[in-house]
Residue, then its C-alpha position, 0 to 999 in steps of 0.5 A: x662287472x657289467x661295465x667292464x663287460x660293456x667296455x670290452x665289447x665296444x672299443x669306442x665306449x672304452x676309449x671314451x671311458x679311458x679319456x676320463x682317466x689320467x695317464x698314470x690311472x690308465x697305466x695302472x689299469x692297463x698293467x692290472x689287466x695284463x697281470x690278469x691276463x697272464x694269470x688266466x693264461x697260466x691257469x689254462x695251461x695248467x688245466x690243459x696239462x692236468x687234462x693231458x695227464x689224466x688222458x695218459x693215465x686213462x690210457x695206461x690203465x685201459x692198456x693194463x685192462x687189455x692185458x689182463x684179459x678183463x673187461x671194463x664191466x668186470x673190473x667195475x664190478x670187481x672194484x665196486x665197494x661191497x654193499x653194507x647192511x641196508x639202513x632202514x631194512x624191514x624186520x619180520x614181526x616177532x609178536x602179534x595180537x588179535x583184538x576184536x578182530x583186528x591184528x596188531x604186529x610188532x617186531x619187538x624193536x623200539x617203543x612198545x606200541x600202545x595196544x601191546x603195552x596195555x595188553x602187557x599192563x593187564x598181566x600178560x607177558x610178551x611170550x604169550x603173543x610171540x609168533 
């Protein structure tokens, strides 16, 4: 690819490289470049047309908003999806133990902490340490 860029930027080098090719090879190369040029122009025209369609749609939407009496901020606020329950939301502790002056708390969810498991293994119940 860098060779093509170099040849595209320097006509003398392009002519020198062309001298190494046969006429059919050079005609084939020119035809390939012409096809590539046509394809790029078509793609660029399509992009320009899509941008024009988007601009027209945006104009229609802006007019509808203006006719409705709403502001853009109000539309954005009303059309925003409702926030789902936050993942990782903290839960208040349900159980509390105080051992040797140190306080341990547990929500009652997930795996039982070792301190609480040892407490329960000694014959105590969850209800005895419920907050």
